[in-house]
Every structure is written in structure tokens, then in C-alpha cells.
N, C-alpha and C positions, 0 to 999 in steps of 0.2 A: 504494500500500500504506500502511496506517495505521501510524503510529509513536506511541509514548507517551513523554512526558517525565514523570518521576515523582520524588517525594521520599519517602524511606522513613526511618524513625527507630527508635530503641529505646524501651523502655517508659518511660524517664526523660527522654526528649527530649534526651539529651546529644549525640547525633550526628545530623546531617542529611546524608543521602547522596542526591545527584542522579544520576539514571540515564536512559538512553534504551533503549527496547525496542520490538520489533515485536509481541511477544506478552506482554502485561502479566501475565496469569494464570500463564503458564509461568515468567516471571521471579520472581514472588513465591513460587512453589513452590520454585524454586531456592534462594532465600534461606532458606526453611524447612528444606530438606534439608541445606544447608551453613551452619549458623548461625554458625560461628566462622571463616568464610572471611576476613572483613575485620577483625573485632574479636574480643576474647575473649568468653567465654560470658556475662559480665555485661552486655555491650553488644550483644546480638543485634539485628540490624535486622529487626524483625518488623511494624512498623506503617506501612502506606501512608497518608500524611496528605495527599498532593496528587498529582494527575496531570492532564495535558493530552493530548488526542487531536489529532494533527496528520496531515493527509492526505498531505502531500508529504515525501519523505525529506530533501530539501535544506532545507526550512523547519524540519523537526524537528532536524536537525543544527545549524542556526544558532541555534535557540531553546535547545538543549541547551548549546551553548558560551556563550550569553549568561547563562543561569540559573546555570551552573557558576561564573561569576565573581562571583556575588552574595555579599555578606557574610551572616553568620548572621542579622542583623537584617532584611535585605531578604528572605531566605527565609522568616523567621517572619511578616513582614507579608503575603507572598504566600499562605502557608498559611492564616493567620487570615482573609484576605479571603473564602475559600470554605469553611473548616473551622474555625470559631471554637473548638470544643471539642477539636480534635485527635483526632477519632474515627478509628478504624481503618477505612479505606474498603474494605479487602479483602473484608469480609463482603458488602456490597452489590454489589460488583463480581463476586464469584463467584456470587451468586444471579442476577445479570443474565446471566451467561454460561451458566448452566444452563437458562434459559428458552428454549424454542423456539417458533417460530411454528407453530401447529397447522395442518396442511393442511386444506383444505376437505373437510369430511366429506360423504359421500353415504350415504344410507340403506342399511342392509345388506339384501341380498336373500337371504332364507333360503328354501330349498325347502319347499314345503308338503307336509305329510305326508298321504298318502291315507288316508282313513278307510274302513275296510272293516267291514261288518256281517256 
């Protein structure tokens, strides 16, 4: 099962929160629904600035523990390595989640109408 390590921040980049999730879109939706759960309303965690997808639960937990021990400067370097402008990655992630692979289409078979004179 896939796991995600993510870093989410507020609009002013004051807080960097590291998290672990199995469903990143659902977790981000939770942050939007409960904006003042961790901080006051001025520091709402709304911007996903970094995430990693890991296939193993054990490896994800180890990586989460490791990243959680980082200093702020180390987290900022990690974010800037992949997201220099600190763009909110939620938009692209939700668009990717909404796309579906279209099944192979077959031509439609419509009954022919009989022409009578």
C-alpha cells in the first residue's frame, strides 16, 4: 500500500508540518475542513509544498521519523530542491486524481431504422 510523506505550511511559511498519510487527497481535505485544529486561524496549514510517495509502510514510517527530526533549514532545503517557488502542489495533485484512464472504446452499434415507402 502506498504511503505519502508530506510537508504542509501556511501562507506565510511560518510553520512547516511533516505528516504521513495513506490517502494524501483525503488528508489535505481534512486540513481544509479543520483549519484551526493545530494552529489559530492566522496560521492555517493550507499549502502542500512537498511530498514523497513510498510503496512500503515500514520504509514510509522510517522516512517519516527521519524527516521529522530535521531542522527548519534542512526542511527548507528539501522543499527548495523540488519546489523552488513554494507553489501549492494541491492543485496539480487533485487534477491528477480526477483523471481516469479511459476504457477502450468500441464503436457503438445502433439499430438501423427500416425505411418504408
